[in-house]
N, C-alpha and C positions, 0 to 999 in steps of 0.2 A: 153244704160243707159237713165234712165228718168231725165229729168232736170225740175225744178221747179222753177219759179221766186218767189213764195210765200215763199218756204223755203230757197232759195238762197243755195242750196245743190244738190249735184247730189247723187242719191241712186239707188240701184238696188239689187234685191234678187239673190245672187249668186248660193246658192244650196238649196235643199229642200228634204225632206224624201218623201217616198211613203205613208206616212200618209194619212188619209182621206182629201179630198179637198173639199172646198165649191162648192156645186152644185147648190143652188138656193138662190136667193137674200134675202128670208126672214128668212133664218137659221142662228142661232147664232153659232158662232165657235170660240173657244179658241185657241190661237196661243202661242206655245212655240217658242222662236226665240234665236238666238245667233248673237250678234254684234261683229264684229271682226275690230280691228284697222288696218288701212292700213300701218302704219309706225312702229308698235311694234308687239311682239308676245303676244299680250293680247287679252282677249275676255270677253264678258259679256253675261250671260244667263238670261233670263226673260220670263215671261209669261203674256199675256193681252188677252182682248177680242176686243180690237180695236188697232191693230198694227199700223196703220197710225197714230193715235193720240199719242201713245207711242214712236214711232220712232222720231216724231217731238220733243218731250221732250228731247230725247236723242240728236238729232241733235243740239238743240239750248242751249245744255249744262245745262239743268234743272235738269238733274240727276248726282249728284255728283260722282257717281261710273263709269259713262261712259265718263265724261269731259275729263279725261287724254287720252282715246281711240282715240280722233278725230285727223285726219279724220277717219271715219269709216263707214261700210257697214253692213247691214243684211246679214250675210253669210249663215244662215240656219233657215229655219221654218218648223214647223210641226203643223197640224191642229188637233183639237180634238172636240168632241161634248159636252164635259162637263169640268167645271173647275177642278173638281177633277182629272180627267184623265191628264189635262195640268199640274196641279200641282205635280202630281206623276212624270210625265216625265221630268219636271223641276228639281225636286229633283233628279232624276236619273243621269241627265247630270252633276249636280253640284258634283257628287261622283268623286272619283279618277279615276274610270273606265271611267265614263263619260267624264271627262275633257281630258283624254288620247284619247278617240274616237274622240273628237273635234280637239285634236292636230294632230292626224293622217289622219283624212279625210276632215274636214271643212277648217282648216288652209291651207293646200296645195291647195285646189281648190280655195280659195280666191287669194293666191298668184299667182297662175298660170292665174288667170282671169285678175287680175290687174298688170300690169307691174311694178315691183319696181323702174325701171329707171323713169318712168313717175311720180310715187309718190314722191321719194325722190329727184328728180332733177337731 
């Protein structure tokens, strides 16, 4: 787990897809991500070109949609070469089938990674 004094949060990417991964520093990648609550069976799906900046916004409660999910982690990420590809995947994950896939694969992975005893006290 990565600890950051600047953020005053702990974060870790728990799962990821076999989608294309960044290979060189100068290449722009767009990220589709799933933020998973550690205390509730809730999640948020989004896409961005700057995951670190976007996650900071979520972590500091600057996004109304994810404030209720805290504490949370990025439970799944996928990388794409264009925003259009990322937006297509985000839209797919927001369908009933996509949400079911997240519930069946991502949520159990996060639950297994983080002990609920440690989270809930």
